[in-house]
N, C-alpha and C positions, 0 to 999 in steps of 0.2 A: 520618370522618377520611380525609384523602388519604394514600395508602400511603407516599409518600416521607418523610412527616414524622411518622409515628405515634409514634416514641419520644420526640419532643419534645412533642407535643401531648397525648398521653393522660394524662400526669401532671397537667397543668393541668385536664383535664376531670374527673378523679377528685376533685381538691381542690374544684372548683366543685360537684360533686355530693354531697360529703360532708354538707353542711348539709341538703340535701333528704332524704338517706337517714335522718338522725337524726329528722327530723320525720315522715317517712313510716312509720317503724317505732316510733312512740311506744308502741304497744300491746305491743311485745315488751319494751321497757324495763321496763314495769310487772310483767312476769312472769319476771324473771331471778333472783329469789330474793336480790337484794341483792348479787350478786357484783360485786367490784371490777374484774374483768377484762372487757375488751371482747370482743364476739362478732361474728362476721360477720352483717351485717344480713340479715333474711329478709323475704320477702313471700309470704304464703300458703304458708309452708313451704319456699319456694325462696330461694336467694341473690338479693339485690337485683341489679339490672342493673349498677349502677356499681361493684360490688366494694367498697362502703363498709362501715363497721363501725357497730355500735350500742353505745352506752354505757348501762349500766343506771343506774337511780336509786339512789343510796346516800347516806343521811344528808342528804337534801334536795339532792343534787347529782348531775349527770350529767357525768362527766369533771370539768373544773375549773369548771363553770358551775352556779350555783344555779338551782333551778326552784321553781315554786309547786306543791307536792305536792297541795294541795287542788283545784287546777284541772286537774291532770294526769289524763288519762284520761276527762275529762268528754265527754259526747256533744256533737257539733258540729251546730249548726243550719245546714243547707245551703240553707235557703230553700225556696221552692215549686218544683215541677217546671216545666220550660219548656213552653210551649204548642207545639202543632204548627207554628203560624205563626212563632213565635220561632225554633224550630229550623230551619225552612226559610230564614229570613232570615240566620241565622248560618252555615248549612251551604253555604258557597260555595267551599270548597277543591276542588282537583283532585288525585286520587290518581295514583300512578305507573301503575296499571292502566287509567286512563281514567275511573274513577268520578268523577262530578261534571262531566264535560265536556258542555256543551249542544250541540244541533244547530247547525250553521253551516258556512260555507265562505268561502274567500277565496284570492286569488292574490298573488304577490309584486308584480305590476304594480299591483294595487289597494292593497297594503300600502305601496308607495312613496309614493303620494299621501297616505295617512293619516300616514305617518312625517314627511313634509315639513311637514304642517300641525300635527302634535301633538308631535313628538319631536325634530325636527332642532335646535331652539333649544338643547337641553341636550346631546343625544348626538352632535351634529355630523354633517357630511356622511358618508353611508354608514356610520353607526354608529361613526365614528372616535373619538368622545368629545371632551372638552374642558371647560374651565371647572370642573373638579372633578367632572364627571359621567363615569360609566364608559363605556368603549368596549364596543360590542356585538360587534365583529368586528375582526380584524387580518389577515384573509385566509383562506387555505385551512385549515380546522380540523384536518384530518388531518395536514398537514405541521407545523403549529404545536403539535400535541399532543405532539410529540417534545420540545418545549422544557420540558415540565413536569419533566424530570429534570435541567435545567440548574442548576448551582450557580455563584454568583459567586466563583470562586476567584482571580480577578485583577480589578483595578479596571475593566478595559474589557470584562469578560465579559458576555455576554447572560444575562439572567435568564429565568425561565419566563413564558410569555404566558398569562395566565388571563382569558379572555373566555368568553362563553356556549358557543361552539362547541368550544373546547379543553378546558374544565374542568367544565362542568355535566354531571352524569350522567343527568339526566332532563329530557325536554322538557315534561313536565306542569308543572314548576315555572315555566317560561317563560310558558306560557299563563295560569296562575293569577296570576302576579305582574303581568303586563300588565293583566289584567282587573280585579284588585282594587286595584292600586296606581298605575297610570299612566293618563293623564299626571299628574305630581306635583301640580299645582294642582287637578285635578279627577278623582280616582279614581272608578272605576265609571261613568264617563261614556261609555266606548266601547261600541259594540254588539258582540255576539258575532261577527258577520261581520267587523267591523273588527279584532278581536283575532286571528281566524284569518288575516286578510290580513297583519297585522304579523308574526305568527309566520312566515308563508311568506316575507316579505321578509327577516327575520333569518336564516332558513335559507339563502337565496341569498347573503347577504353572507358567510356562513361557508362557502359552497360545500359544503353538506352533501348527503348522498345519501338518497334514499327508494326502497326496494325496488331498490337497486343502481344507480339512476340519479340524477344530480345534479338537485336541485330547480331548475326553470327559472322564468322570469318568469310563464309561463302555467300552471304546475302548480297544480292546485287542492288546497288543504289543507283538510280537514274533520275532523269528529269521528271518522271511521273510520280515518284515516291519519296524523293529526297526531303521534301518539306512536310511529309506526313509523320515524321518521327515525333514521339511524345516527349516534349520538354516540360519538366515539372514547374518551371517558373514562367510559363507562358502567360499567366494572368497576374504576374507579380509587379507590374508597373502601371502607373496611372499618370495622366488620363489615357483613355483608349484612343490611340492615334491612327490605327489601321482602318481601312475600309472607307466607303463613300462618306460616312459621317464623322470621320476622324477630325477634320478641321473644326466642325461645330462642337464636337465633344471637348476638344481642347480649349476652344474659345469660352465655352460655358464653365469649364472647370476653373480656369485661371481668373475668370471674372466673378467667381464666388469666393469672397475673401475668407469664408469660414474654412476653406481648405488649406490655409497656410497662415503663418504669422499669428497675430492675435485676433484675426477674424474681421478686422476693420481696415479701411483705407486711411492712412495717416501720413501727413507730410510735415507736421509741426507740433511740438509739445505732445508727443505720443505717449509719454509716460508721466504718471502722476507720482510725485515723490521720487525716491531713489530706486533705480532698478535693482532687482535682486541678482546677485552674482553667485553662481554656483562654484564653490571651491573644488579643488582637485580631490576626488574621492579616493583614488588609489595612487599613492605616490610611489614612483619607481626610485628605489634607493641603491640598488645593486646593479652594477654594469660589468660586463665582461667584453673587452678588457676594461679596467677601471678608468673613469674619466680623469683627465689630467688638466690642471690649471696652469701648467708651465708656459711661459711666454718666451723662453730663450730660443735663439736661432739654432738650426741644426748644425752639427759639427761639420767643419770643412772636410771634404772627402780625403784630403791629404793630412789627416791628423797624425798618422804614424810617421816615424822618423825617416823611413826608407822611401817615402812617397815624394816624388818631385812634382813640380808645378805642371809639367806637361801631362803626366799621368793623371793628376787630379782633374785637369780640364777634360781629359778624355773620359774619365769615369763619370763626371758630371753630365757630359753630353750623352753618354751611354744610358745613364739613368733617365734623362729626359726622353730619349728615344723609346725606352721600355715603357715609360708612362703613357706615351702617345700610342704605342702599339697595343697595350692592354686596353685602353679606352676606345680605340677606333679601328684597329686592324685585326685583332685576334679573332673576331667573329668569322673572318674568311681565311686568314693566314694561319689560324691555329689548328686546322684540321685538314685532312686530305680530301674530304668530301666536297669542298667548295670549288676545287679546280685551280685554286691560287697556289703559288709556291709556298709550301708549308715551312714554318719556322723550324730550323734545325735540319732541313733537307738539303744536304750539301750539293747533291747533283742538280737539283732544281735551281738553287740559287746561283750555282756556278754558270749554268746555262743562261740565266737571266742577266747576270752581271757581265757576260761577254759582250753585251750591247753597249756597255759603258754607262757610268753613273748619269751622264747628261740625258741619255735616251731613256733610262729607267725612270729618272725623275720626271721627264716630260710625259711619259706614259701614265705615271701615277697621278700627275696633276690634271691631265686632260682625259684620263680614263682609257681603258683598253679592254676589249671583249666584254666580259661580265662585270668587270670592275668599274664602278661609277667614278666620275672625276673626283679627285681628292678623297677617294674612298667613301664618298657620301658625306664628308665633313666640310667645314669652312675654314680649315686650318691654313695658315700661310705656307709659302713654299719651303721656308727653312725648317718648319716643323715636320712637313712631309719627308724632307730629306733626312732629318734626324731619325724618323721611324724606319726608313729604308736602311740607313747605316746600321741601326740596331739589329734589324732582322738579318742583314748580311753578316754582321759580326758573330751572330749566334749560329750561323749556318756554314761557317768555313770548315 
């Protein structure tokens, strides 16, 4: 949790964790002697981390919910132990202390080349963001870190700038996320050296320092120094979850009710009198474009006299295909860097369509090469076909 917002966010976190607490402490419920009162949840004799409570089973119910008492407390079959090779394949995370980092190296100069080929289409020039994809930098991280305390108390006030350099507390997350999740259409396709180079490039965009010196284009980032970068928000989150005492720190923090809410545990009649409701302080009245309250249906695409029924149906289908393309396909088919046939590229689409629509549709549904099945969506077959027909119609 970021420090400035802890009183707002912790209550939601506790509510979200309550269900998990009840499930995790089912063995305690079975040994409470049928007491109707709730008790603080425990885990191996200690209070649970999230400060939740455990409700005992009484007359076939736990709190207001009925349960199956015959199934309650039965042993759970967790399946077979994972093999060493399975564990090795799954164990790809990188810890804050560097555990999991492979050997490798790269410079920002090398990273810029990788960025332009793999990342620029989504994250924009110099990590500026765009098209719904997040910015990676907004300038000097140390100066922009000060904005995290900004509050929009007036309509024209600047808000906090949350990008990697200003907000993220650990560089290990950056390396791990790029390696396992980027680029979006082809995760795990980058080499370790490419990832180190991209990390170095993002360091330079944020003007971060390493050992007191700003990271330059030719500064080599490797497994030994990648986590030594100075991130201004490294102490901006509570509780302290890193290190051997992380679990106990978290347990102590969440079980001290002064750290969130109104400072007391309360399950019933928590407010005396009417709660105070804070009205909107800054009302937004102007919108561009202006808000519309019209409820009429859109005009038929064949509203002009020369439009026939068949042309109208084709126009409607084409509009649907464009909508699907914009939402799900443009990220890969909207630029040449992704390796997919680009919208408007007549030669590329002519080559694709030589296979026939049935084959193209089959490949789009099942996936081919770097393209995931259905483009990574859950769209039905007819929607996928509409998108293909739209892209082909724009590339003839």
